[in-house]
SEMARFI-503004 format. One line per field, with one value per residue (C-alpha): residue in three letters; residue number from 1; x, y, z. Coordinates in nm, 3 decimals, decimal comma. Each point is the difference from the previous one (the first is absolute). Example, Ala and Ser with C-alpha at 12.3 -4.5 7.8 and 13.67 -1.06 7.14 Angstrom:
# residues 2
res	c(ALA  SER) $
n	c(1  2) $
u	c(1,230  0,137) $
v	c(-0,450  0,344) $
w	c(0,780  -0,066) $
END
This chain:
# residues 641
res	c(MET  LYS  ALA  ARG  ARG  LYS  PRO  ALA  ALA  MET  ALA  ASN  LEU  ARG  HIS  SER  VAL  LEU  VAL  VAL  ASN  ARG  ARG  ALA  LEU  PHE  ALA  GLY  ALA  GLY  MET  VAL  LEU  LEU  ILE  LEU  LEU  LEU  LEU  LEU  ARG  LEU  GLY  TYR  LEU  GLN  ILE  ILE  LYS  ALA  ASP  HIS  TYR  ALA  THR  LEU  SER  GLN  ASN  ASN  ARG  LEU  LYS  VAL  ILE  ALA  VAL  ALA  PRO  PRO  ARG  GLY  LEU  ILE  PHE  SER  ARG  GLU  GLY  GLU  LEU  LEU  ALA  ASP  ASN  ARG  PRO  SER  PHE  ALA  LEU  VAL  LEU  ASP  THR  GLY  LYS  VAL  ARG  PRO  ILE  ASP  ALA  THR  VAL  ALA  GLU  LEU  ARG  GLU  LEU  LEU  GLN  LEU  ARG  ASP  GLU  GLN  LEU  GLU  THR  PHE  ARG  GLY  GLU  LEU  ARG  SER  ARG  GLY  ARG  VAL  ASN  GLU  LEU  THR  LEU  ILE  SER  ARG  LEU  THR  GLU  ARG  GLN  VAL  ALA  VAL  PHE  SER  VAL  ASN  ALA  HIS  ARG  PHE  PRO  GLY  VAL  ARG  ILE  ASP  ALA  ARG  LEU  SER  ARG  PHE  TYR  PRO  ASP  SER  ARG  TYR  TRP  ALA  HIS  LEU  ILE  GLY  TYR  ILE  GLY  ARG  ILE  SER  GLU  GLN  ASP  LEU  THR  GLU  ILE  ASP  ALA  ALA  ASN  TYR  ARG  ALA  SER  THR  HIS  ILE  GLY  LYS  THR  GLY  ILE  GLU  ARG  THR  TYR  GLU  ARG  ILE  LEU  HIS  GLY  SER  VAL  GLY  TYR  ARG  GLN  VAL  GLU  VAL  ASN  ALA  GLN  GLY  ARG  GLU  LEU  ARG  VAL  LEU  GLU  GLU  THR  PRO  PRO  ARG  PRO  GLY  HIS  ASP  ILE  TYR  LEU  THR  VAL  ASP  ALA  SER  LEU  GLN  ARG  LEU  ALA  LEU  ASP  ALA  LEU  GLY  ASP  ARG  ARG  GLY  ALA  ILE  VAL  ALA  LEU  GLU  PRO  ALA  THR  GLY  ALA  VAL  LEU  ALA  LEU  VAL  SER  THR  PRO  SER  TYR  ASP  THR  ASN  PRO  PHE  VAL  ASP  GLY  ILE  SER  SER  ALA  ALA  TYR  ALA  ALA  LEU  ARG  GLY  ALA  PRO  ASP  ARG  PRO  LEU  TYR  ASN  ARG  ALA  LEU  GLN  GLY  LEU  TYR  PRO  PRO  GLY  SER  THR  ILE  LYS  PRO  VAL  PHE  ALA  LEU  ALA  GLY  LEU  ASP  GLY  GLY  TYR  ARG  THR  PRO  THR  THR  ARG  THR  PRO  CYS  PRO  GLY  TRP  TYR  GLN  LEU  PRO  ASP  SER  SER  ARG  ILE  TYR  HIS  ASP  TRP  GLU  HIS  SER  GLY  HIS  GLY  GLN  VAL  ASP  LEU  LYS  ARG  ALA  LEU  ALA  GLU  SER  CYS  ASP  VAL  TYR  PHE  TYR  ALA  LEU  ALA  ARG  ASP  ILE  GLY  ILE  THR  ARG  LEU  VAL  THR  PHE  ALA  ARG  GLN  PHE  GLY  PHE  GLY  VAL  PRO  THR  GLY  ILE  ASP  LEU  PRO  GLY  GLU  SER  SER  GLY  LEU  PHE  PRO  SER  PRO  GLU  TRP  LYS  ARG  LYS  THR  HIS  ASP  GLN  PRO  TRP  TYR  PRO  GLY  ASP  THR  LEU  ASN  VAL  GLY  ILE  GLY  GLN  GLY  TYR  THR  LEU  VAL  THR  PRO  LEU  GLN  LEU  ALA  PHE  ALA  THR  ALA  VAL  LEU  ALA  ARG  ARG  GLY  HIS  ALA  ILE  THR  PRO  HIS  VAL  ALA  GLY  GLN  ILE  GLU  ASP  PRO  LEU  VAL  ARG  VAL  ALA  VAL  GLU  PRO  HIS  PHE  GLU  ASP  ARG  LEU  VAL  VAL  ARG  LEU  ARG  ALA  GLU  GLU  HIS  TRP  ASP  GLU  ALA  ILE  ALA  GLY  MET  GLU  GLU  VAL  VAL  HIS  GLY  THR  ARG  GLY  THR  ALA  ARG  ARG  THR  ALA  ALA  ASP  ALA  THR  TYR  ARG  TYR  ALA  GLY  LYS  SER  GLY  THR  ALA  GLN  VAL  PHE  THR  LEU  ALA  GLN  ASP  LEU  ALA  GLN  ARG  THR  ASP  LYS  VAL  ALA  ALA  GLN  LEU  GLN  ASP  HIS  ALA  TRP  PHE  ILE  ALA  PHE  ALA  PRO  VAL  GLN  ASP  PRO  GLN  ILE  ALA  VAL  ALA  VAL  LEU  VAL  GLU  HIS  GLY  GLY  GLY  GLY  SER  SER  VAL  ALA  ALA  PRO  ILE  VAL  ARG  ARG  LEU  LEU  ASP  HIS  HIS  LEU  LEU  GLY  ALA  SER  ALA  PRO  PRO  ASP  ALA  GLU  ALA  ALA  PRO  ALA  THR  LEU  PRO  GLU  ASP  ALA  ASP  GLY  GLY  ALA  MET  ALA  GLU) $
n	c(1  2  3  4  5  6  7  8  9  10  11  12  13  14  15  16  17  18  19  20  21  22  23  24  25  26  27  28  29  30  31  32  33  34  35  36  37  38  39  40  41  42  43  44  45  46  47  48  49  50  51  52  53  54  55  56  57  58  59  60  61  62  63  64  65  66  67  68  69  70  71  72  73  74  75  76  77  78  79  80  81  82  83  84  85  86  87  88  89  90  91  92  93  94  95  96  97  98  99  100  101  102  103  104  105  106  107  108  109  110  111  112  113  114  115  116  117  118  119  120  121  122  123  124  125  126  127  128  129  130  131  132  133  134  135  136  137  138  139  140  141  142  143  144  145  146  147  148  149  150  151  152  153  154  155  156  157  158  159  160  161  162  163  164  165  166  167  168  169  170  171  172  173  174  175  176  177  178  179  180  181  182  183  184  185  186  187  188  189  190  191  192  193  194  195  196  197  198  199  200  201  202  203  204  205  206  207  208  209  210  211  212  213  214  215  216  217  218  219  220  221  222  223  224  225  226  227  228  229  230  231  232  233  234  235  236  237  238  239  240  241  242  243  244  245  246  247  248  249  250  251  252  253  254  255  256  257  258  259  260  261  262  263  264  265  266  267  268  269  270  271  272  273  274  275  276  277  278  279  280  281  282  283  284  285  286  287  288  289  290  291  292  293  294  295  296  297  298  299  300  301  302  303  304  305  306  307  308  309  310  311  312  313  314  315  316  317  318  319  320  321  322  323  324  325  326  327  328  329  330  331  332  333  334  335  336  337  338  339  340  341  342  343  344  345  346  347  348  349  350  351  352  353  354  355  356  357  358  359  360  361  362  363  364  365  366  367  368  369  370  371  372  373  374  375  376  377  378  379  380  381  382  383  384  385  386  387  388  389  390  391  392  393  394  395  396  397  398  399  400  401  402  403  404  405  406  407  408  409  410  411  412  413  414  415  416  417  418  419  420  421  422  423  424  425  426  427  428  429  430  431  432  433  434  435  436  437  438  439  440  441  442  443  444  445  446  447  448  449  450  451  452  453  454  455  456  457  458  459  460  461  462  463  464  465  466  467  468  469  470  471  472  473  474  475  476  477  478  479  480  481  482  483  484  485  486  487  488  489  490  491  492  493  494  495  496  497  498  499  500  501  502  503  504  505  506  507  508  509  510  511  512  513  514  515  516  517  518  519  520  521  522  523  524  525  526  527  528  529  530  531  532  533  534  535  536  537  538  539  540  541  542  543  544  545  546  547  548  549  550  551  552  553  554  555  556  557  558  559  560  561  562  563  564  565  566  567  568  569  570  571  572  573  574  575  576  577  578  579  580  581  582  583  584  585  586  587  588  589  590  591  592  593  594  595  596  597  598  599  600  601  602  603  604  605  606  607  608  609  610  611  612  613  614  615  616  617  618  619  620  621  622  623  624  625  626  627  628  629  630  631  632  633  634  635  636  637  638  639  640  641) $
u	c(-0,824  -0,200  0,121  0,050  -0,276  0,184  -0,300  -0,053  0,363  -0,020  -0,314  0,175  0,292  -0,223  -0,181  0,326  0,117  -0,332  0,030  0,356  -0,093  -0,297  0,216  0,265  -0,267  -0,128  0,352  0,084  -0,318  0,079  0,350  -0,131  -0,255  0,265  0,225  -0,288  -0,072  0,367  0,008  -0,315  0,151  0,322  -0,197  -0,199  0,313  0,206  -0,267  -0,297  0,186  0,331  -0,007  -0,103  0,277  0,253  -0,082  0,036  0,331  0,115  -0,104  0,210  0,297  -0,093  -0,099  -0,156  0,119  -0,159  0,252  -0,079  0,051  0,243  -0,200  0,014  0,223  -0,112  0,197  -0,034  -0,051  0,380  0,065  0,100  -0,079  -0,262  -0,115  0,263  0,022  0,299  0,129  -0,096  -0,043  -0,335  -0,081  -0,266  -0,204  -0,158  -0,315  -0,054  0,331  0,043  -0,176  -0,087  0,018  -0,036  0,288  0,222  -0,077  0,074  0,341  0,078  -0,100  0,245  0,275  -0,028  -0,121  -0,316  -0,228  -0,359  -0,122  0,165  -0,170  -0,337  0,023  0,082  -0,286  -0,243  0,122  -0,022  -0,366  -0,089  0,216  0,015  -0,083  0,333  0,275  0,284  -0,015  0,264  0,086  0,257  0,032  0,340  0,255  0,313  0,338  0,033  -0,341  0,095  0,323  -0,167  -0,278  0,238  0,190  -0,323  -0,196  0,011  -0,219  -0,283  -0,128  -0,237  0,162  0,237  0,156  -0,105  0,182  -0,245  -0,047  -0,133  -0,145  0,211  -0,078  0,302  -0,067  -0,343  -0,108  -0,008  -0,235  -0,196  -0,341  0,048  0,151  -0,132  0,126  -0,065  -0,077  -0,084  -0,316  -0,294  -0,329  -0,175  0,250  -0,076  -0,363  0,104  0,279  0,050  0,130  0,159  0,213  0,114  0,079  0,369  -0,038  0,001  -0,043  -0,245  -0,032  -0,163  0,007  0,090  0,121  0,088  -0,370  -0,153  0,221  0,031  -0,118  0,256  0,287  -0,055  0,045  -0,100  0,099  0,234  0,043  0,293  -0,031  0,282  0,101  0,037  0,142  -0,167  0,087  -0,159  0,331  0,009  0,220  -0,053  -0,237  -0,204  -0,215  -0,034  -0,247  0,170  -0,207  -0,079  0,145  -0,222  0,009  0,217  -0,170  0,152  -0,174  -0,075  0,159  0,314  0,224  0,188  -0,323  -0,147  0,299  -0,006  -0,370  0,042  0,308  -0,175  -0,273  0,261  -0,142  -0,334  -0,311  -0,136  -0,023  0,117  -0,140  0,150  -0,161  0,090  -0,314  0,038  0,022  -0,141  0,332  0,079  0,339  0,013  -0,230  0,116  -0,158  0,184  0,102  0,111  0,126  0,219  -0,197  0,265  -0,100  -0,349  0,132  0,087  -0,233  0,049  0,010  -0,314  0,179  0,133  -0,338  -0,179  0,247  -0,073  -0,376  0,000  0,235  -0,167  0,125  -0,159  0,281  -0,203  -0,270  0,030  -0,093  0,039  -0,282  -0,199  0,050  -0,312  0,048  -0,193  0,153  -0,016  0,058  0,158  -0,350  -0,072  0,125  -0,261  -0,278  0,126  -0,048  -0,347  -0,092  0,128  -0,154  -0,338  -0,010  0,000  0,314  0,207  0,377  -0,059  -0,293  0,099  -0,110  0,043  0,200  -0,025  0,166  -0,318  -0,312  -0,352  -0,299  -0,332  -0,216  0,288  0,210  0,289  0,319  0,233  0,343  0,266  0,358  0,072  -0,199  0,031  -0,131  0,132  -0,216  -0,152  0,115  -0,025  0,066  0,375  0,060  -0,233  0,218  0,331  -0,089  -0,228  -0,292  -0,252  -0,283  0,009  -0,046  -0,261  -0,215  0,079  -0,093  -0,330  -0,085  0,093  -0,170  0,110  -0,161  0,193  0,319  -0,024  -0,062  0,286  0,251  -0,060  0,125  0,341  -0,004  -0,112  -0,211  0,093  0,311  0,247  0,040  0,376  0,157  0,069  -0,223  -0,181  -0,081  -0,257  -0,279  0,008  -0,318  -0,173  -0,309  -0,354  -0,335  -0,092  0,325  -0,045  -0,359  0,097  0,316  -0,084  -0,380  0,026  -0,111  0,244  0,053  0,109  0,311  0,100  0,014  0,221  0,246  0,013  0,079  0,334  0,086  -0,105  -0,299  -0,070  0,214  0,284  0,254  0,309  0,334  -0,032  -0,341  0,134  0,300  -0,239  -0,222  0,312  0,094  -0,352  0,040  0,340  -0,145  -0,314  -0,250  0,182  0,095  0,172  -0,038  0,302  0,217  0,325  0,076  0,182  0,126  -0,052  0,280  0,022  0,352  0,022  -0,056  0,076  -0,319  -0,157  -0,366  -0,138  -0,342  -0,255  -0,178  -0,258  0,039  -0,347  -0,159  -0,157  -0,077  -0,177  -0,031  -0,226  0,294  0,361  0,134  -0,133  0,290  0,242  -0,167  0,018  0,357  0,104  -0,127  0,210  0,304  -0,059  0,022  0,372  0,105  -0,226  0,112  -0,285  -0,008  -0,004  0,300  0,186  0,324  0,022  0,014  0,271  0,268  -0,188  0,111  -0,335  -0,363  -0,219  -0,350  -0,076  -0,245  0,063  -0,237  -0,024  -0,253  -0,140  0,007  -0,196  -0,226  0,157  -0,102  0,112  0,255  0,155  0,011  0,231  0,240  0,139  0,246  -0,297  -0,144  0,102  0,207  -0,271  -0,250  0,219  -0,131  0,102  0,224  -0,083  0,149  -0,083  0,178  0,072  0,286  0,084  -0,331  0,007  0,126  -0,082  0,243  -0,069  -0,295  0,064  -0,199  0,183  -0,158  0,172  -0,218  -0,034  0,262  -0,172  0,005  0,000  0,199  0,274  0,027  -0,130  0,080  0,381  -0,015  -0,192  0,262  0,278  -0,188  -0,071  0,362  0,126  -0,235  0,031  0,356  0,168  0,068  -0,043  -0,091  -0,123  0,223  -0,032  -0,302  0,016  -0,300  -0,257  -0,167  -0,216  -0,341  -0,150  0,109  0,177  -0,197  -0,340  -0,197  -0,356  -0,205  -0,182  -0,328  -0,295  0,070) $
v	c(8,268  -0,290  -0,368  -0,206  -0,232  -0,339  -0,234  0,086  -0,076  -0,331  -0,087  0,060  -0,214  -0,287  0,027  -0,011  -0,304  -0,169  0,066  -0,129  -0,312  -0,063  0,038  -0,223  -0,260  0,008  -0,015  -0,292  -0,178  0,061  -0,135  -0,305  -0,052  0,034  -0,243  -0,242  0,034  -0,053  -0,307  -0,133  0,056  -0,168  -0,289  -0,026  0,000  -0,224  -0,250  0,000  0,085  -0,154  -0,274  0,236  0,252  -0,271  -0,133  0,346  0,045  -0,336  0,085  0,313  -0,220  -0,309  -0,028  -0,292  -0,018  -0,222  -0,200  -0,089  -0,366  -0,090  -0,073  -0,354  -0,065  -0,133  -0,266  -0,187  -0,376  -0,046  0,232  0,313  0,310  0,212  0,242  0,106  0,219  0,234  0,227  0,364  0,315  0,172  0,349  -0,024  0,281  -0,022  0,202  0,057  0,182  0,169  0,338  0,145  -0,295  0,200  0,232  -0,292  -0,188  0,313  0,033  -0,366  0,031  0,282  -0,169  -0,345  0,110  -0,212  -0,048  0,123  -0,358  -0,109  0,279  -0,070  -0,361  0,108  0,251  -0,265  -0,235  0,281  0,053  -0,369  -0,107  0,318  -0,195  -0,185  0,179  -0,090  0,041  -0,064  0,304  -0,172  -0,379  -0,022  0,275  0,030  -0,006  0,373  0,069  -0,209  0,197  0,339  -0,073  -0,146  0,329  0,199  -0,240  0,241  0,242  -0,251  -0,136  -0,290  -0,096  -0,294  -0,250  -0,363  -0,299  -0,240  -0,244  0,113  -0,217  -0,053  -0,199  -0,135  -0,030  0,145  0,031  -0,381  -0,023  0,325  -0,146  -0,311  0,113  0,356  0,251  0,157  0,367  0,247  -0,077  0,206  0,106  -0,279  -0,254  0,107  -0,103  -0,354  -0,086  -0,055  0,344  -0,131  -0,251  0,274  0,254  0,004  -0,085  0,253  -0,229  -0,258  -0,226  0,180  -0,244  -0,358  -0,255  0,285  0,083  -0,347  -0,130  0,326  -0,153  -0,280  0,219  0,281  -0,187  0,127  0,328  0,000  0,246  0,148  0,180  0,249  0,252  0,355  0,323  0,341  0,062  -0,329  -0,166  -0,375  -0,102  -0,375  -0,278  -0,135  -0,259  -0,129  -0,214  -0,073  0,016  -0,321  0,012  -0,059  -0,340  -0,058  -0,110  -0,230  0,041  -0,277  0,209  -0,118  0,309  -0,098  -0,076  0,330  0,192  -0,192  0,075  0,374  0,015  -0,203  0,262  0,274  0,340  -0,141  0,035  -0,330  -0,259  -0,352  -0,240  -0,344  -0,248  -0,341  -0,199  -0,261  0,255  0,329  0,166  0,313  -0,054  0,340  0,301  0,309  0,306  0,238  0,270  -0,020  0,266  0,057  -0,042  0,141  0,368  -0,087  -0,113  0,346  0,198  0,044  0,356  0,140  0,054  -0,357  -0,148  0,215  -0,120  -0,364  0,048  0,198  -0,227  -0,137  -0,351  0,008  -0,168  0,005  -0,213  -0,369  -0,156  -0,355  0,044  0,296  0,015  -0,103  -0,134  -0,213  -0,351  -0,063  -0,357  -0,102  -0,078  -0,249  -0,310  0,073  0,025  -0,314  -0,182  0,152  -0,136  -0,349  -0,011  0,122  -0,243  0,276  -0,138  -0,316  -0,004  -0,106  0,230  0,208  0,355  0,152  0,324  0,201  0,299  0,162  -0,072  0,133  -0,032  -0,112  0,291  0,244  0,190  0,054  -0,188  -0,129  -0,049  -0,252  0,122  -0,232  0,150  -0,310  -0,217  -0,312  -0,258  -0,280  0,056  -0,228  0,102  -0,062  0,185  0,282  0,058  -0,048  0,243  0,218  -0,029  0,272  -0,149  -0,321  0,196  0,236  -0,302  -0,166  0,309  0,032  -0,364  0,017  0,333  0,286  -0,131  -0,327  0,178  0,230  -0,286  -0,209  0,286  0,106  -0,340  0,099  0,328  0,239  0,288  -0,053  0,084  -0,283  0,093  0,057  0,146  0,337  0,309  0,160  -0,304  0,061  -0,250  0,031  -0,024  -0,294  0,153  -0,131  0,123  0,120  0,195  0,168  0,095  0,146  0,174  0,114  -0,028  -0,208  -0,351  -0,282  -0,075  -0,332  0,175  0,079  -0,374  -0,057  0,266  -0,153  -0,333  0,134  0,201  0,339  0,225  0,098  -0,277  0,131  -0,191  0,075  -0,171  -0,162  -0,146  -0,142  -0,155  -0,150  -0,146  -0,147  -0,166  -0,147  -0,140  -0,144  -0,180  -0,113  0,192  0,030  0,341  0,159  0,369  0,191  0,132  0,188  -0,071  -0,331  -0,014  0,232  -0,022  0,131  0,150  -0,060  -0,377  -0,067  -0,198  0,025  -0,055  -0,052  0,150  -0,263  0,021  -0,261  -0,221  -0,018  -0,144  0,296  -0,153  -0,337  -0,152  -0,287  -0,181  0,038  -0,070  0,338  0,159  -0,201  0,118  0,369  -0,025  -0,192  0,293  0,237  -0,224  0,029  0,379  -0,028  -0,348  -0,058  0,064  0,247  0,155  0,378  0,002  -0,301  0,190  0,101  -0,363  -0,105  -0,214  -0,004  -0,296  -0,018  0,001  0,293  0,118  0,357  0,232  0,328  0,292  0,329  0,229  0,284  0,338  0,178  -0,131  0,071  -0,047  -0,346  0,117  0,244  -0,260  -0,210  0,290  0,065  0,256  0,229  -0,031  0,241  -0,158  0,059  -0,188  -0,302  -0,331  -0,133  -0,307  -0,295  -0,340  -0,259  -0,329  -0,268  -0,250  -0,281  -0,135  -0,323  0,158  0,374  0,199  0,347  0,180  0,336  0,285  0,274  0,322  0,261  0,308  0,101  -0,262  -0,140  -0,379  -0,222  -0,277  0,230  0,232  -0,167  -0,365  0,045  0,162  -0,300  -0,236  0,189  -0,025  -0,371  -0,077  0,195  -0,166  -0,355  -0,003  0,286  0,178  0,374  -0,013  -0,264  -0,142  0,157  -0,154  -0,084  0,106  -0,270  -0,045  0,307  -0,146  0,267  0,352  -0,033  0,279  -0,124  -0,025  0,054  0,272  0,148  0,175  0,093  0,239) $
w	c(9,422  -0,149  0,000  -0,333  -0,122  -0,040  -0,029  -0,376  -0,084  0,181  -0,189  -0,333  0,105  0,102  -0,336  -0,192  0,192  -0,067  -0,373  -0,010  0,191  -0,224  -0,309  0,145  0,077  -0,356  -0,137  0,222  -0,096  -0,368  0,044  0,177  -0,277  -0,268  0,185  0,028  -0,372  -0,077  0,223  -0,165  -0,346  0,105  0,140  -0,321  -0,211  0,227  0,093  -0,234  -0,326  0,098  -0,263  -0,278  0,058  0,063  -0,345  -0,155  0,172  -0,120  -0,355  0,011  0,078  -0,206  -0,363  -0,191  -0,359  -0,264  -0,204  -0,361  -0,094  -0,280  -0,314  -0,136  -0,299  -0,339  -0,188  -0,328  0,008  -0,028  0,295  -0,192  0,207  -0,178  0,273  0,255  0,311  -0,005  0,280  -0,034  0,207  0,047  0,127  0,273  0,161  0,345  -0,069  0,371  0,039  -0,336  0,006  -0,240  -0,239  -0,322  0,087  0,101  -0,320  -0,203  0,167  -0,056  -0,363  -0,050  0,197  -0,158  -0,345  0,016  -0,300  -0,011  -0,047  0,323  0,191  -0,161  0,112  0,355  0,016  -0,119  0,272  0,257  -0,090  0,009  0,295  0,207  0,314  -0,032  0,191  -0,234  -0,376  -0,261  -0,209  -0,225  -0,019  -0,161  0,061  -0,207  0,169  -0,058  0,158  0,304  0,045  -0,045  0,247  0,259  0,007  0,038  0,222  0,298  -0,195  -0,033  0,334  -0,054  -0,332  -0,022  -0,238  0,033  -0,147  -0,162  -0,288  -0,338  -0,276  -0,311  -0,313  -0,194  -0,375  0,066  -0,362  -0,029  0,297  -0,002  -0,092  0,211  0,330  -0,011  0,256  0,339  0,062  0,275  0,198  -0,128  0,156  -0,192  0,134  0,357  -0,041  -0,096  0,245  0,371  0,095  0,322  -0,190  -0,241  0,273  -0,091  -0,369  -0,279  -0,304  -0,124  -0,304  -0,292  -0,293  -0,091  0,253  0,238  0,023  -0,006  0,279  0,196  0,328  -0,025  -0,116  0,252  0,331  0,347  0,165  0,303  0,290  0,190  0,337  0,051  0,264  -0,128  0,143  0,014  -0,364  -0,108  -0,082  0,059  0,291  0,024  -0,103  0,291  -0,172  -0,352  -0,196  -0,330  -0,320  -0,183  -0,352  -0,299  -0,166  -0,306  -0,321  -0,260  -0,333  -0,248  -0,275  -0,179  -0,002  -0,317  -0,188  0,118  -0,136  -0,326  -0,046  0,051  -0,222  -0,271  -0,030  -0,020  -0,085  -0,112  0,209  0,119  0,275  0,076  0,258  0,063  0,240  0,139  -0,086  0,274  0,284  -0,129  0,079  -0,199  -0,165  -0,169  -0,024  -0,185  -0,156  -0,229  0,008  0,361  0,242  0,307  0,324  0,236  -0,037  0,128  0,338  0,132  -0,221  -0,372  -0,129  -0,159  -0,330  -0,011  0,091  -0,257  -0,262  0,086  0,003  -0,321  -0,193  -0,317  0,079  0,350  0,197  0,325  -0,165  0,083  -0,332  0,133  0,253  -0,125  -0,376  -0,194  -0,353  -0,248  0,027  -0,373  -0,110  0,331  0,125  -0,280  0,191  0,268  -0,256  -0,175  0,330  0,037  -0,343  0,082  0,346  -0,120  -0,291  -0,262  -0,159  -0,003  -0,058  -0,360  -0,082  -0,300  -0,066  -0,347  0,001  -0,322  0,171  0,128  0,203  -0,035  0,228  -0,151  -0,115  0,044  -0,251  0,238  -0,079  0,276  -0,150  0,087  0,022  -0,296  -0,289  -0,214  0,283  0,173  -0,176  0,209  0,360  0,304  0,360  0,005  -0,323  0,107  0,305  -0,179  -0,280  0,215  -0,241  0,080  -0,208  0,203  0,324  -0,148  -0,079  0,332  0,204  -0,186  0,072  0,368  0,069  0,220  0,320  -0,007  -0,105  0,302  0,240  -0,137  -0,018  0,359  0,117  -0,140  0,192  -0,271  0,124  0,367  0,207  0,053  0,367  -0,018  0,315  -0,163  0,019  -0,291  -0,215  -0,274  -0,058  -0,377  -0,204  -0,157  -0,160  0,010  -0,135  0,348  0,031  -0,338  0,075  0,336  -0,116  -0,352  -0,001  -0,316  -0,094  -0,058  -0,368  -0,153  -0,131  0,359  0,070  -0,304  0,113  0,348  -0,166  -0,131  0,314  -0,135  0,049  0,358  0,152  0,219  0,208  0,205  -0,067  0,344  -0,089  -0,323  0,178  0,256  -0,274  -0,165  0,330  0,023  -0,350  0,093  0,303  -0,179  0,208  0,333  0,138  0,296  0,076  -0,133  0,282  0,043  0,367  0,040  0,360  0,296  0,255  0,357  0,022  0,376  -0,002  -0,368  -0,050  -0,347  -0,087  -0,348  -0,082  -0,097  -0,335  -0,088  -0,304  -0,155  -0,311  -0,177  -0,340  -0,028  -0,346  -0,096  -0,158  0,117  -0,349  -0,111  0,187  -0,214  -0,321  0,089  0,128  -0,311  -0,206  0,211  -0,057  -0,375  0,032  0,083  -0,113  -0,301  -0,357  -0,048  0,348  0,024  0,237  -0,138  -0,060  0,363  0,117  -0,241  0,169  0,330  0,214  0,177  -0,116  0,086  -0,079  -0,105  -0,167  -0,173  -0,002  -0,182  0,164  -0,203  0,168  -0,270  -0,276  -0,337  -0,357  -0,105  -0,257  0,245  0,278  -0,217  -0,053  0,346  -0,132  -0,069  0,351  0,277  0,277  0,262  -0,220  -0,062  0,134  0,339  -0,018  0,229  0,059  0,266  0,065  0,256  0,014  -0,002  -0,130  0,203  0,322  -0,003  0,210  -0,135  -0,162  -0,166  -0,149  -0,191  -0,122  -0,215  -0,044  -0,366  -0,080  -0,307  -0,050  0,305  -0,168  -0,125  0,300  0,318  -0,076  -0,011  0,344  0,132  -0,142  0,180  0,329  -0,043  -0,090  0,297  0,247  -0,131  -0,132  0,180  -0,330  -0,034  -0,367  -0,246  -0,272  -0,341  -0,167  -0,367  -0,201  -0,053  -0,339  -0,038  -0,070  0,226  0,095  0,333  0,161  -0,108  0,323  -0,105  0,158  -0,298  0,065  -0,211  -0,281) $
END
């Protein structure tokens, strides 16, 4: 019997043990390596990146919230509040927590019955300010919307209601073109502002004073550091840097005069500007028709905005600053001064007026408004009766180059520099301008038309009021301005903007001012003045000048029959004045679009404004008719037939 062979079995056993040991060694080495890697990672996180992850951890617990500053208030010169901040509730979305945004907004729209315009405004802001975590969906919720959302707030994580202040304009139609309004920040606005200072703001000044003084009214952003829980709900405030409120602005405008001016124009299109000659302060500035600015604050509906833009009367158009109109005969006192200063006329120089004027070697006839003529006319009578022939001849003698130079000293053809946006520069034509614009030469007849405020000449009501103030102060001028005092609401310290008093018109003889102003006095106080009835029973002396600016050249016989002329082709009615003559406290320019005669339509409005400002009366006493040697609405302004 043979014995077993055990050595082979032992060899297999030793091999198996060797394999197991080798595998165990590799496994152990792998575990050690993994532990080492884990320790290295922990060391990296705990030591090298400790500060970084501590900050991230802190940010998960703490939150820094920008706080919008309260916007500065706007007051009239008497302290009447014109632009207020009223409590409201806004619906705010945290774009980092609301996912998906479109679906959430769609649900909110259905729940709160939001308008398409409100959502369009939000989407525009989302595109332009997407990097901002919190965006306002609705700026001013109704009480019902607040109640409905509060019940359903659990369905909308990342959406909350914030209490804030919203802009409100009491009696806004009286101030629409002056104060303007604020609106939601647009993409264009973001390119012009300090984004950091507007981090919590949703609105910015768009027009008027709100736009000009945006930096002063806005204030400085504040910050609040709060502790939040896992759901992002605020638990407590840890640190706070309060915002600095915007400064309050007190305007130079007399609120009662402003209201009277707008009411005096009524339903007619037009503009009124009243200035304080000694300071340049704007006492009133209105444009009609007006409109309500409050809907613009939170986003006016497309239909409502389209209705305003498409309205035939153009209520959004600021006629006081942007409207361009021929000045008509209101410019004649300036040209009378040019004739005296240049030696082309003396106060007693007489010009024959047969009722028409004709240039040498020309067949064209330039008619006077008075077909029978005025006879022999000197400067005072030419102004009082608004004799066109006198100023035709004067303009021809002076020449267009000197007329342009002289008129620019009174502010024609250049902006006044008022602290309101959008001012037009007007147009005072020259041969160079006509050649460049129309590719035509300058004709002698063009100079004659300029001489009576017609032709290519265009001015704004503000420019004409400014020129009247320069006349009142005999060549001195201060830039028109609306801001009177700027007050810091925290320390109650007010600062007045400085505007330089400068001499803009220098005459060779000071008595020439007296001659021109005496002619303007005759317009209202003289027995033959075109606006003599308006000044009846006035207890103060004032100087004025009427103007009737042609809109469309008509055949002479038709021009005299206004009942046959379409309303949109009727002449514009102008009247300028300052009072009292010896101590001017107010200078006014009134325009009534397509109003007809300046003396019959615009002059009575001026009288009401003067009485109110000087006497505290809201309307002038009934004026008895003066002897009718002239038609009351005769203001000159005829052009070539």
